C-alpha positions in Angstrom: 125.9 190.9 55.0 125.9 190.9 58.8 124.8 187.3 58.9 121.8 185.3 57.9 118.3 186.7 58.7 116.7 185.4 61.9 114.5 183.0 60.1 117.5 181.5 58.2 118.6 178.2 59.8 122.1 178.4 61.1 122.9 174.9 59.7 122.0 176.1 56.2 124.4 179.1 56.6 127.3 176.7 57.1 126.2 174.4 54.3 125.8 177.1 51.6 128.3 179.9 51.3 126.3 182.4 49.3 123.3 183.9 51.1 120.1 183.1 49.2 118.5 186.3 50.6 121.3 188.5 49.3 120.4 189.7 45.7 124.1 189.9 44.8 124.4 186.1 45.3 121.1 184.8 43.7 119.0 185.8 40.8 115.4 186.6 41.6 114.0 183.5 39.9 111.9 180.7 41.1 114.9 178.3 40.8 117.2 180.6 42.8 120.0 180.4 40.3 123.4 181.7 41.4 124.6 185.0 40.1 128.2 184.9 38.9 129.3 186.5 42.2 127.3 183.9 44.2 128.9 181.1 42.2 132.4 182.4 42.9 131.5 182.6 46.7 130.4 179.0 46.6 133.6 177.9 44.7 135.8 179.8 47.1 134.1 178.4 50.2 134.2 174.9 48.8 138.0 175.3 48.2 138.5 176.6 51.7 136.7 173.5 53.0 138.6 171.0 50.8 142.0 172.6 50.4 143.9 169.6 51.6 142.2 167.3 49.2 142.6 169.5 46.2 146.3 170.2 46.5 148.2 173.2 45.3 147.2 173.2 41.6 144.0 175.1 42.3 145.6 177.7 44.6 146.2 180.4 42.0 142.6 180.2 40.8 141.3 180.3 44.3 143.5 183.3 45.0 142.1 185.2 42.0 138.6 184.3 43.1 139.3 185.5 46.6 140.7 188.8 45.3 137.5 189.3 43.3 135.0 188.5 46.1 137.0 190.5 48.6 136.5 193.5 46.3 132.9 192.8 45.4 131.5 191.3 48.6 134.0 191.8 51.5 131.2 191.3 54.0 130.5 187.8 52.6 134.1 186.8 53.0 134.3 188.2 56.5 131.1 186.3 57.5 132.4 183.0 56.1 135.8 183.4 57.8 134.2 184.1 61.1 131.9 181.1 60.9 134.4 178.6 59.4 
């Protein structure tokens, strides 16, 4: 994932962590359901945004999620970190 496609609004890229045009993140259904990987990307991004509010209790879970998405979709993590 080098970034959102040209026709993908930049504001939407910041609002939603998982790319709806990436088949790894969304099922090819009319409702655009998240795949398990897409859901984990959304959770990880939400946690990064709300880390201060959540506190340390969720940190181990977020760490495990980050390990998994860095292994399965390192380009997504890199894109989100650059655009944070």
